[in-house]
C-alpha positions as CSV (number, residue, x, y, z in Angstrom):
1,M,83.4,98.8,105.9
2,L,86.1,98.5,103.3
3,R,84.9,97.7,99.8
4,V,87.5,96.0,97.7
5,G,87.2,95.0,93.9
6,L,88.8,91.8,92.9
7,T,89.4,91.7,89.2
8,G,91.5,90.3,86.5
9,D,91.0,89.0,82.8
10,L,89.4,85.7,82.0
11,G,91.5,82.7,83.4
12,S,93.6,84.9,85.6
13,G,92.6,83.0,88.7
14,K,90.2,85.7,90.4
15,S,87.9,82.9,91.8
16,T,91.0,81.1,93.5
17,V,92.0,84.4,95.0
18,A,88.5,85.1,96.2
19,K,88.4,81.9,98.1
20,M,91.7,82.7,99.8
21,F,90.3,86.0,100.8
22,A,87.0,84.3,102.0
23,D,89.3,81.9,104.2
24,R,90.9,84.8,105.7
25,G,87.7,86.5,106.8
26,A,86.5,88.5,103.8
27,I,83.0,88.7,102.8
28,V,82.9,87.8,98.9
29,L,80.4,88.8,96.3
30,S,80.9,87.0,92.9
31,S,79.6,89.0,90.1
32,D,79.2,85.9,87.9
33,E,77.3,84.0,90.5
34,M,75.0,87.0,91.1
35,A,74.3,87.3,87.5
36,R,73.6,83.5,87.2
37,A,71.1,83.8,89.9
38,M,69.4,86.7,88.2
39,M,69.1,84.8,85.1
40,Q,67.0,82.2,86.5
41,P,63.3,81.7,85.2
42,G,61.0,84.1,86.8
43,Q,63.6,86.6,87.5
44,P,63.3,90.1,85.7
45,L,66.7,89.9,84.0
46,Y,65.8,86.4,82.6
47,T,62.7,87.9,81.1
48,D,64.7,90.9,79.7
49,I,67.3,88.7,78.1
50,I,64.7,86.5,76.2
51,R,62.8,89.7,75.0
52,H,66.0,91.2,73.7
53,F,67.8,88.1,72.3
54,G,64.9,85.8,71.3
55,P,63.7,82.3,72.0
56,T,66.8,80.7,70.7
57,V,68.6,81.4,74.0
58,V,65.8,79.3,75.9
59,N,66.4,75.6,76.7
60,A,63.6,73.2,76.7
61,D,63.4,73.2,80.4
62,H,63.0,77.0,80.2
63,T,66.5,77.8,81.7
64,L,68.7,80.2,79.7
65,N,70.8,78.5,77.1
66,R,74.2,80.2,78.2
67,R,76.2,78.6,75.5
68,E,73.8,80.1,72.7
69,L,73.7,83.5,74.6
70,A,77.5,83.6,74.6
71,R,77.7,82.4,71.0
72,L,75.5,85.5,70.1
73,A,77.2,87.8,72.4
74,F,80.8,87.0,71.1
75,D,79.9,86.2,67.3
76,P,83.0,87.6,65.6
77,A,81.0,88.8,62.6
78,H,78.2,90.6,64.7
79,P,79.3,90.9,68.3
80,R,76.3,91.8,70.6
81,V,78.3,91.5,74.0
82,E,77.6,95.3,74.8
83,E,74.0,94.6,74.3
84,L,74.1,91.8,76.9
85,N,76.2,94.0,79.3
86,A,73.7,96.8,79.0
87,L,70.9,94.4,80.4
88,V,73.2,92.4,83.0
89,H,75.7,95.0,84.4
90,P,73.1,97.6,85.9
91,A,70.9,94.8,87.5
92,V,74.0,93.1,89.1
93,I,75.5,96.5,90.2
94,A,72.4,97.6,91.8
95,E,72.1,94.3,93.7
96,Q,75.6,94.6,94.8
97,A,75.0,98.2,96.2
98,E,72.0,97.0,98.3
99,L,73.8,94.0,99.7
100,S,76.8,96.2,100.4
101,A,74.5,98.4,102.4
102,T,73.1,95.6,104.3
103,I,76.6,94.2,105.1
104,A,78.0,97.5,106.1
105,E,75.0,98.2,108.6
106,A,75.3,94.7,110.1
107,N,79.2,94.7,110.2
108,P,80.9,98.0,109.7
109,E,84.4,96.4,110.3
110,A,83.9,94.0,107.5
111,I,86.2,93.8,104.3
112,L,83.9,93.1,101.3
113,V,85.4,91.7,98.2
114,V,83.4,91.8,95.0
115,E,84.9,89.6,92.4
116,S,84.3,90.8,88.8
117,A,86.3,90.7,85.5
118,L,84.9,94.0,84.2
119,I,85.4,96.4,86.9
120,F,87.5,99.0,84.9
121,S,85.5,98.2,81.6
122,T,82.0,98.6,82.4
123,T,80.1,101.8,81.4
124,Y,77.2,101.0,83.7
125,A,78.5,101.8,87.0
126,P,77.3,105.1,88.7
127,G,79.2,108.4,88.6
128,N,82.0,110.0,86.6
129,H,84.5,107.9,88.2
130,P,82.9,104.5,87.9
131,W,85.3,102.1,90.0
132,Q,86.3,104.9,92.6
133,S,82.6,105.5,93.5
134,R,82.1,101.6,94.2
135,F,85.4,100.6,95.8
136,D,88.0,101.7,98.1
137,R,90.8,99.3,96.9
138,I,91.3,97.2,93.7
139,V,93.1,94.0,93.8
140,L,94.2,92.9,90.2
141,V,95.2,89.2,89.5
142,T,97.4,88.9,86.5
143,A,98.6,85.7,84.7
144,P,100.5,85.0,81.5
145,T,98.1,84.8,78.4
146,D,99.0,81.1,77.7
147,Q,97.9,80.1,81.3
148,K,94.7,82.1,81.0
149,I,93.8,80.6,77.9
150,A,94.5,77.0,79.2
151,R,92.4,77.8,82.4
152,F,89.5,78.8,80.2
153,V,89.6,75.7,78.0
154,E,89.8,73.5,81.0
155,R,86.9,75.1,82.8
156,A,84.8,75.3,79.4
157,S,85.5,71.7,78.7
158,G,84.0,70.6,81.9
159,G,86.3,67.7,82.1
160,R,85.7,66.3,78.8
161,N,88.5,64.9,76.5
162,L,88.4,67.5,73.3
163,T,89.1,66.8,69.8
164,G,91.8,69.1,68.3
165,E,89.0,71.0,66.6
166,E,87.2,71.7,69.8
167,R,90.1,72.7,71.6
168,R,91.0,75.2,68.8
169,A,87.6,76.7,69.0
170,L,87.6,77.2,72.6
171,E,91.3,78.6,72.4
172,A,89.7,81.0,69.8
173,D,87.1,81.9,71.9
174,A,89.2,82.8,74.9
175,R,91.4,85.1,72.7
176,Q,88.4,86.9,71.4
177,R,87.1,87.4,75.0
178,L,90.5,88.5,76.2
179,A,90.7,90.9,73.4
180,L,87.8,92.8,75.1
181,Q,89.3,92.7,78.6
182,H,92.1,95.3,79.6
183,S,92.3,95.3,83.4
184,E,96.1,94.9,83.4
185,D,96.3,98.2,81.7
186,H,95.1,99.5,85.2
187,A,97.9,97.9,87.2
188,S,99.3,101.2,88.5
189,E,95.9,101.9,90.3
190,C,95.7,98.4,91.9
191,L,97.3,96.1,94.5
192,V,98.7,93.4,91.9
193,L,98.8,89.6,92.5
194,H,100.8,87.6,90.0
195,N,99.3,84.1,89.6
196,E,101.8,82.0,87.5
197,G,100.5,78.5,88.8
198,D,102.3,78.1,92.0
199,L,99.5,78.2,94.7
200,A,102.0,78.5,97.7
201,E,103.4,81.7,96.2
202,L,100.0,82.9,95.4
203,E,98.9,82.2,99.0
204,R,101.9,84.2,100.1
205,Q,101.0,87.2,98.1
206,V,97.2,86.9,99.3
207,D,98.9,86.8,102.9
208,A,100.3,90.2,102.2
209,A,97.4,91.7,100.5
210,W,95.1,90.8,103.4
211,K,97.3,92.5,105.7
212,D,97.5,95.5,103.3
213,L,93.5,95.5,103.3
214,Q,93.3,95.1,107.1
215,H,95.6,98.1,107.7
216,K,93.5,100.1,105.2
217,Q,90.4,99.3,106.9
218,K,91.7,100.3,110.3
219,T,93.2,103.7,109.1
220,R,91.3,105.1,106.3
221,D,89.6,108.4,106.8
222,N,87.0,108.9,104.3
223,P,85.3,105.7,103.3
224,R,83.5,106.1,99.9
225,S,79.9,104.9,99.3
226,F,79.4,101.8,97.1
């Protein structure tokens, strides 16, 4: 099985590319979706987060208040994002490893795509060369900064009409998060897709990338463990 990491900064369009790969036959795991599932009431990660960050991150219905959790994690005066990462990343990576082994056993010819913004920056992956120990190939999605910010604001707004103040706050939030993400510094190690808003062009690039991944799956000699 070929293990592919799909990465890119916030708002780059990773999820769009992930869907395109899925349409072509890839098995896709979303790190964000896995983390959300593991943060549901009754899950060990849910308990760990509440124990660490306190009761203010719990809604009245006992679900996690993700907005409050993000506010605490990305507070400019006292950022705690690494505290959150230290809880979430090991749990998600361990779950991905278990799923990967199951998928490889069931379908050795599969191409598994793991979508994650923090493949290069996480310090919680195993081994001395973290991404190399988990993936055979990395696909990096890039986009202009203004488009990344606009996509983040659109997603965060949930379709609401924003006031000028709300929009500025979300844009500032996006910039702060982007300042912590440096995936494009690793472009030389990746198969790079440029997402500038033209879906037809992005589809063309994904087609070419998919052929590259299929070729690597067929010809690779020494597959790495996840």
